[in-house]
C-alpha positions in Angstrom: 111.3 182.0 51.1 110.6 184.9 53.4 114.1 184.8 54.9 115.5 184.8 51.4 113.6 187.9 50.5 114.8 189.6 53.6 118.4 188.6 52.8 118.0 190.0 49.3 116.6 193.3 50.6 119.5 193.6 53.0 121.9 192.9 50.1 120.4 195.6 47.9 120.4 198.2 50.7 124.0 197.4 51.4 124.9 197.9 47.7 123.0 201.3 47.7 124.9 202.3 50.8 128.2 201.3 49.3 127.3 203.3 46.1 126.3 206.4 48.2 129.5 206.2 50.2 131.5 205.9 47.0 129.8 209.0 45.6 130.3 210.8 48.9 134.0 209.8 49.0 134.5 211.0 45.4 132.8 214.3 46.2 134.9 214.7 49.4 138.0 214.0 47.3 137.1 216.7 44.8 136.5 219.2 47.5 139.8 218.3 49.0 141.5 219.1 45.7 139.7 222.4 45.5 140.6 223.3 49.1 144.3 222.5 48.5 144.3 224.7 45.4 142.8 227.8 47.0 145.0 227.5 50.1 148.2 228.0 48.0 150.2 231.0 49.0 149.9 232.4 45.4 146.2 233.0 46.2 146.6 234.5 49.7 145.0 237.8 48.7 143.0 236.5 45.7 139.3 236.2 45.2 138.6 232.7 43.9 135.3 231.3 42.8 135.1 227.6 41.8 132.3 225.2 41.0 132.7 221.5 39.9 129.4 219.9 39.0 128.0 216.8 37.3 126.4 218.3 34.2 124.1 215.3 33.7 122.6 215.3 37.2 123.2 219.0 38.1 124.8 217.9 41.4 127.4 220.3 42.9 130.5 218.2 43.6 132.9 220.8 44.9 133.0 224.6 45.3 134.7 227.6 46.8 133.0 231.0 47.2 130.7 230.1 44.3 128.5 233.1 45.0 131.3 235.6 44.8 131.0 238.0 41.8 134.4 238.3 40.2 135.9 239.8 37.0 135.4 237.1 34.4 137.6 238.5 31.6 136.9 236.7 28.3 135.0 233.8 29.8 132.2 236.3 29.7 131.9 235.5 26.0 130.2 232.3 27.0 127.3 234.3 28.5 127.0 236.3 25.2 127.5 233.5 22.7 125.2 231.1 24.5 122.4 233.7 24.6 123.0 234.5 20.9 122.6 230.9 19.9 119.3 230.6 21.9 117.9 234.0 20.8 119.1 234.3 17.2 119.5 230.7 16.2 122.6 228.8 15.0 121.8 229.5 11.3 121.2 233.3 11.7 123.1 235.5 9.2 123.9 239.2 9.2 123.1 241.2 6.1 124.8 244.0 4.2 122.9 245.8 1.4 124.3 247.5 -1.7 121.8 250.2 -2.7 121.5 253.1 -5.1 119.7 256.4 -5.0 120.1 256.8 -8.8 118.9 255.3 -12.0 120.7 252.7 -14.2 120.8 254.0 -17.8 120.9 251.8 -20.8 124.5 252.6 -21.5 125.6 251.2 -18.2 125.8 254.5 -16.4 124.5 254.7 -12.8 123.1 258.3 -12.6 123.5 258.6 -8.8 125.4 257.2 -5.8 126.1 253.7 -4.8 125.5 253.1 -1.1 126.8 250.3 1.1 124.3 250.0 4.0 125.5 247.9 7.0 123.5 246.0 9.5 126.2 245.2 12.0 127.9 242.3 10.2 131.2 241.8 12.1 132.6 239.4 9.4 132.7 241.8 6.4 136.2 241.5 5.1 137.3 239.8 8.3 140.7 238.0 8.3 139.1 235.2 10.3 136.9 234.1 7.4 139.0 233.2 4.4 137.4 233.8 1.0 138.8 233.2 -2.5 138.4 236.9 -3.2 138.5 240.0 -0.9 134.9 241.2 -0.2 135.6 244.5 -1.9 136.6 242.7 -5.1 133.5 240.5 -4.9 131.2 243.5 -4.5 132.9 245.2 -7.5 132.4 242.1 -9.7 128.8 241.7 -8.7 128.1 245.3 -9.5 129.8 244.9 -12.9 127.6 241.8 -13.5 124.6 244.0 -13.1 125.7 246.0 -16.2 127.1 249.0 -14.4 130.2 250.5 -16.1 130.2 254.0 -14.7 129.0 255.6 -11.4 128.3 259.3 -11.9 128.0 259.9 -8.1 130.1 258.6 -5.2 130.5 255.4 -3.3 128.9 256.1 0.1 128.6 254.2 3.3 125.6 254.1 5.7 126.6 252.9 9.1 123.6 254.3 10.9 122.4 250.8 12.2 124.8 251.2 15.1 126.0 254.4 16.9 129.7 253.6 17.4 130.5 254.4 21.1 133.3 253.2 23.4 132.0 251.9 26.7 132.8 254.3 29.6 134.2 251.5 31.7 136.9 250.4 29.3 140.4 251.5 30.4 142.6 254.0 28.5 145.2 251.4 27.8 142.7 249.2 25.9 140.5 251.4 23.8 143.1 252.4 21.1 144.5 248.9 20.6 143.1 246.3 18.2 141.4 244.3 20.9 139.5 247.4 21.8 137.7 247.7 18.4 134.0 248.5 18.9 130.9 247.5 16.9 130.0 249.6 13.9 127.1 249.5 11.6 129.6 248.9 8.8 132.4 247.0 10.4 135.2 246.2 7.9 138.5 244.3 8.2 137.8 243.7 11.9 137.8 247.5 12.5 141.5 247.3 12.6 144.5 249.2 11.1 148.2 248.4 11.1 151.1 250.7 11.9 154.5 249.7 10.5 157.7 250.7 12.4 161.4 250.4 11.8 163.7 250.2 14.9 167.4 250.6 15.6 169.6 250.0 18.6 167.9 249.5 22.0 167.0 252.8 23.5 166.7 254.8 20.3 163.6 256.2 18.7 161.6 254.2 16.1 160.3 255.5 12.8 156.6 255.1 11.8 157.0 254.2 8.1 153.4 253.5 6.9 149.8 252.7 7.8 147.3 250.2 6.4 144.8 251.2 5.3 146.3 254.5 4.1 143.1 256.4 5.0 142.7 255.9 8.8 141.5 259.4 9.5 143.9 259.5 12.4 147.0 261.6 13.3 149.8 259.7 15.0 152.3 260.9 17.6 155.0 258.2 17.8 156.9 257.9 21.1 157.8 254.2 20.7 161.4 253.2 21.4 163.5 250.3 20.4 164.1 247.6 23.0 166.2 244.5 23.8 162.9 242.9 24.9 161.8 240.7 22.0 158.0 241.4 22.1 155.4 244.0 21.3 155.1 246.4 24.2 153.7 249.3 22.2 150.3 250.7 23.1 148.1 253.2 21.2 146.3 255.8 23.3 143.3 257.8 22.1 139.5 257.7 22.2 136.5 258.6 20.1 136.5 262.3 21.0 139.6 263.0 18.9 141.5 261.8 15.9 144.8 262.1 17.7 146.7 258.9 18.6 149.8 258.7 20.8 151.8 255.5 20.6 154.0 254.7 23.6 156.1 251.8 24.8 158.6 249.7 22.9 159.2 247.2 20.1 162.1 244.8 19.4 165.3 246.4 18.3 166.9 246.3 14.8 163.7 245.5 12.9 163.3 246.7 9.3 159.5 246.4 9.7 157.4 245.7 12.8 153.6 245.7 12.8 151.4 247.1 15.6 147.6 246.9 15.3 145.1 249.5 16.4 141.3 250.0 16.6 139.7 251.8 13.8 136.8 254.1 14.8 135.5 254.8 11.3 135.9 251.6 9.3 133.6 252.9 6.6 136.3 255.2 5.3 138.6 252.2 4.8 135.8 250.3 3.1 135.1 253.2 0.7 138.8 253.5 -0.1 139.0 249.7 -0.9 135.8 249.8 -3.0 137.0 252.7 -5.1 140.2 250.8 -5.9 138.4 247.5 -6.6 135.8 249.2 -8.9 138.6 250.8 -11.0 140.4 247.4 -11.3 137.3 245.8 -12.8 136.7 248.7 -15.2 134.0 250.7 -13.4 134.7 254.4 -13.4 133.6 256.7 -10.6 133.0 260.4 -11.4 132.3 261.5 -7.7 129.7 264.1 -8.7 127.4 265.4 -6.0 123.8 264.0 -6.2 121.1 265.0 -3.7 119.8 262.2 -1.5 116.8 260.4 -2.9 114.8 257.2 -2.2 117.0 254.2 -2.5 116.6 250.9 -4.3 118.3 247.6 -3.5 121.0 246.2 -5.9 122.6 243.4 -3.8 122.3 241.5 -0.6 125.4 240.2 1.1 125.0 237.6 3.8 127.5 236.7 6.6 128.6 233.2 7.5 126.2 231.4 9.8 126.0 232.4 13.5 127.4 229.0 14.7 130.5 229.6 12.6 130.9 233.2 14.0 130.5 231.9 17.5 133.1 229.1 17.0 135.7 231.8 16.1 134.5 234.1 18.9 135.2 231.5 21.5 138.2 229.8 19.9 140.1 233.0 19.1 138.5 235.1 21.8 137.5 237.9 19.4 136.1 240.8 21.4 134.6 242.6 18.3 132.6 239.5 17.3 131.2 239.0 20.9 130.2 242.7 21.2 128.5 242.6 17.7 126.5 239.6 18.9 125.5 241.6 22.0 124.3 244.5 19.8 122.4 242.1 17.5 120.6 240.5 20.5 119.6 244.0 21.6 118.3 244.8 18.1 116.4 241.5 18.0 114.8 242.0 21.4 114.2 245.8 21.5 114.4 247.0 17.9 117.7 249.0 18.3 121.3 247.8 18.4 123.2 249.3 21.4 125.3 248.4 24.4 122.5 249.1 26.8 119.8 247.2 24.9 122.1 244.2 24.3 123.1 244.0 28.0 119.5 244.3 29.1 118.3 241.6 26.6 121.1 239.2 27.7 120.2 239.7 31.4 116.5 239.2 30.7 117.2 236.0 28.7 119.1 234.4 31.6 116.6 235.6 34.1 113.9 233.9 32.1 116.0 230.7 32.3 115.8 230.9 36.0 119.3 232.3 36.7 119.8 235.0 39.4 120.8 238.1 37.5 120.4 240.4 40.5 124.2 240.2 41.3 125.3 240.0 37.7 127.2 243.0 36.4 127.6 243.3 32.6 129.1 246.3 30.8 129.9 244.7 27.5 129.7 241.4 25.7 133.3 240.4 25.4 134.6 240.8 29.0 137.0 243.7 28.4 135.5 245.9 31.1 137.0 245.5 34.5 133.6 246.4 35.9 132.1 243.1 34.7 131.4 240.8 37.6 130.0 237.2 37.4 129.9 234.4 40.0 131.2 230.9 39.4 127.8 229.6 40.3 126.2 231.7 37.4 128.7 230.2 34.9 128.0 226.7 36.2 124.3 227.2 35.6 125.0 228.4 32.0 127.1 225.3 31.4 124.3 223.0 32.6 121.6 224.8 30.6 123.7 224.7 27.4 124.5 221.0 28.0 120.8 220.2 27.7 120.1 222.9 25.0 119.1 222.1 21.4 122.2 224.0 20.5 124.4 221.9 22.8 126.6 220.6 20.0 127.2 224.1 18.5 128.0 225.5 21.9 130.3 222.7 23.0 132.2 222.5 19.7 132.8 226.3 19.8 135.0 225.9 22.9 138.8 225.6 22.7 140.1 222.1 23.4 143.1 221.5 25.6 146.3 220.6 23.7 144.5 220.9 20.4 142.8 224.2 19.5 142.1 227.8 20.2 143.4 229.5 23.3 143.9 226.1 24.9 146.1 224.8 22.1 149.3 224.7 24.3 147.6 224.1 27.6 147.7 220.5 28.8 149.3 219.3 25.6 150.6 215.7 25.9 148.9 215.3 29.2 145.7 213.5 30.3 143.8 216.8 29.7 144.5 216.8 26.0 141.2 216.4 24.1 139.3 216.0 27.4 139.0 219.6 28.6 136.9 222.0 26.5 136.7 225.5 27.9 136.6 229.2 27.4 139.6 231.0 28.9 140.0 234.6 30.1 142.9 236.7 31.1 143.9 240.2 32.0 146.3 241.6 34.5 145.8 239.7 37.7 142.9 237.7 36.3 142.8 234.1 35.1 139.5 232.3 34.4 138.4 229.0 32.9 134.9 227.7 32.2 133.9 224.5 30.4 133.4 220.8 30.3 135.8 218.1 31.6 135.4 214.5 30.5 137.1 212.4 33.3 139.1 209.2 33.1 136.0 207.3 34.1 133.9 208.9 31.5 132.0 211.3 33.7 131.3 214.8 32.5 131.9 217.7 34.8 131.2 221.4 34.4 134.2 223.2 35.8 134.4 226.9 36.5 137.5 228.6 38.0 137.6 232.3 38.4 140.8 233.9 39.9 141.2 237.6 40.6 144.3 239.3 42.0 146.8 236.4 42.3 150.3 237.3 43.4 152.5 234.8 41.5 153.4 234.7 37.8 151.0 233.7 35.1 153.1 230.6 34.3 153.0 229.5 37.9 149.2 229.9 37.9 149.0 227.7 34.8 151.0 225.0 36.5 148.7 225.0 39.5 145.6 225.0 37.3 147.0 222.0 35.3 147.5 220.2 38.6 144.0 220.8 39.8 142.4 219.8 36.5 144.5 216.6 36.2 143.3 215.7 39.7 139.7 216.3 38.7 140.3 214.2 35.6 141.7 211.2 37.5 139.1 211.4 40.3 
């Protein structure tokens, strides 16, 4: 019997050895794939941080310069949205209040002003949340339902919850354009306006025909020309120190109407304009008399969609404004005041408390638009592993674009093995391409994969092909 026990022990040890060798072989194969990827001539002068890990065991399977702090672009939204889920909770809702400083008389007259007080809701009137009725119409109908038929004062907006300020590290090319919209105490219609142009023959001047909303509070200097290039290459220049906006670049030729979107610094003006129109439509007259400021009373509360739904759109559509509003709300929750500085400090403190090294983490916003942001692949990998075990794991994972199916990955990997198996946040700006998410392999393993590339020298389409090759290799490993 003793020799049989020895034989069994030898057999078990052999199996364990074979298993360990198989794991080692798989890990070596993954590292080989990563090494081949980074050695491509396209990346000769690039900075590349890569981590491939087993999210269940936490084991690092392959890497390249994982410690290197690189520009993350929009993958930075994962750091913000994950922190928002953990700090605020998946069912958190923003609030907007409708108040008055007057008295409602028996004849339906409001003897005073009606005030919309914002608390940083990024979804108010947003195109990303479809409602049966526009929010301004809904407010007008609710006010009428309270018995108000006339407002002797004005419709006013209180956006004091947030001091609207453009980050000093955002570049001039970005801040005037729609993706450079900044958080506001009363954000409305995604803090965006639209310019409509007509164009003629290539090389000729365009005409700026109208703006929506009409009251932008801005003065435009149109230098846009018509072009044979069939894409929007127009850029709006101007910051928060002036109401002057210069539009340069080109739009496609021979268009009767072509829309270019810009960032609105004072969305409350647009909201007031929309509310005035909606109130008149439902039969509420506004006399616009001047009333001195008095103590206010609450008329209505408006709640935003739940945070998990906001985060899903933030990551799926890569909405900068939503991500930065989440950063501000985290700051308000943790320090009592919504601001860039408080939000960034609160996010860093949160991840530091989770055991992540924030000493080498550089954050200048919540969305990733600043070129000064710098995050390592190792940091992203640890975020992925923490959120994989989080109570909000499902909400976080389901917010990510899915290869070949949804969001910013809808076209990436379509009709390939990656379709439906690669969930990730993407990021891109000039010279920057980043991915961070979860890969379910052919054998059913779940990998955390982070790829950060800065300063590549080939075309973006060429980088996409190389990324597809690497991810397919990881999938089939």
